[in-house]
C-alpha positions in Angstrom: 0.0 0.0 0.0 1.4 3.3 -1.1 0.6 6.6 0.6 1.9 10.0 -0.4 0.7 13.5 0.2 2.2 16.5 -1.7 0.1 19.4 -0.6 1.7 21.8 -3.1 2.1 19.2 -6.0 5.7 20.1 -6.3 7.2 16.7 -6.3 6.9 14.1 -9.1 6.2 10.7 -7.7 7.4 7.8 -10.0 6.5 4.2 -9.6 9.0 2.1 -11.6 8.2 -1.5 -12.5 11.0 -4.1 -12.9 12.1 -6.3 -15.7 9.5 -8.6 -17.3 6.5 -6.3 -16.7 5.1 -4.8 -19.9 2.2 -2.5 -20.6 -0.2 -5.4 -21.1 0.8 -7.0 -17.8 -0.4 -4.1 -15.6 -4.1 -4.1 -14.6 -5.6 -0.9 -13.2 -8.8 -0.9 -11.1 -10.7 1.2 -8.6 -11.6 0.1 -5.1 -13.4 3.0 -3.3 -10.9 5.9 -3.3 -8.0 3.6 -3.9 -6.2 2.8 -7.2 -5.2 -0.9 -7.4 -2.4 -1.8 -9.8 -2.2 -5.5 -10.3 1.0 -7.1 -11.8 -0.1 -10.1 -13.9 3.4 -11.6 -14.5 4.5 -11.1 -10.9 1.2 -11.9 -9.1 1.6 -8.9 -6.9 -0.2 -5.6 -6.6 0.3 -2.0 -5.4 -2.6 -0.1 -3.8 -2.4 3.6 -3.8 -4.5 5.1 -1.0 -6.8 8.0 -1.7 -6.0 8.2 -5.4 -9.5 9.3 -6.1 -9.7 11.6 -3.0 -7.1 14.2 -3.8 -4.7 15.0 -6.6 -1.9 15.5 -4.0 -2.0 11.8 -3.3 -1.4 10.6 -6.8 1.7 9.1 -8.4 2.4 11.3 -11.4 4.3 8.7 -13.5 4.2 5.0 -13.9 7.3 3.7 -15.7 8.2 0.4 -17.2 11.8 -0.9 -17.4 11.8 -0.3 -21.2 11.2 3.4 -20.6 7.5 3.5 -21.5 5.6 5.9 -19.2 2.0 6.3 -18.2 1.0 9.7 -16.8 -1.6 10.0 -14.0 -3.9 11.8 -16.5 -4.1 8.6 -18.6 -4.8 6.2 -15.7 -8.6 6.7 -15.7 -8.9 5.7 -19.4 -7.3 2.3 -18.4 -9.4 2.0 -15.3 -12.6 2.6 -17.2 -11.7 0.2 -20.1 -10.5 -2.6 -17.7 -13.7 -2.2 -15.6 -15.6 -4.0 -18.3 -13.7 -7.2 -17.5 -13.1 -9.2 -14.4 -9.6 -8.7 -13.0 -7.0 -11.3 -14.1 -7.2 -14.5 -12.1 -4.2 -15.4 -9.9 -1.6 -17.0 -12.2 -2.9 -15.4 -15.4 0.1 -14.0 -17.2 -1.5 -12.5 -20.3 -4.7 -10.9 -21.5 -7.4 -13.2 -22.9 -8.2 -12.7 -26.7 -11.4 -10.8 -25.8 -9.4 -8.5 -23.4 -6.7 -8.0 -26.0 -9.2 -7.0 -28.6 -10.8 -4.4 -26.4 -7.9 -3.2 -24.3 -4.7 -3.2 -26.5 -5.8 0.0 -28.4 -6.5 1.8 -25.1 -3.2 0.5 -23.5 -1.2 1.6 -26.6 -2.7 5.1 -26.5 -2.1 5.5 -22.8 1.5 4.3 -22.5 4.2 6.2 -24.4 
């Protein structure tokens, strides 16, 4: 669980993912005011407290080991698109064909 509060929004918080995690292996969902980031390949997750409660608690940049970045402004597009599907089951390492069809364009547009 990650908690941060930058009242003046002067710091840039970055969450960097390790080797073996790609843009299609990161699942974003909302649980109350929390943002839940599930790592499909690793089977772990990061919960960011109060993501939806205040901008000062957000991580500004999510970064993959290959340099791709997702800015906080793009997170909600992924949350909304992924909300149409059940989260990946434990041990699932890739998107299903149905998920790929619907999500890959949204994922490609969000990560750069």
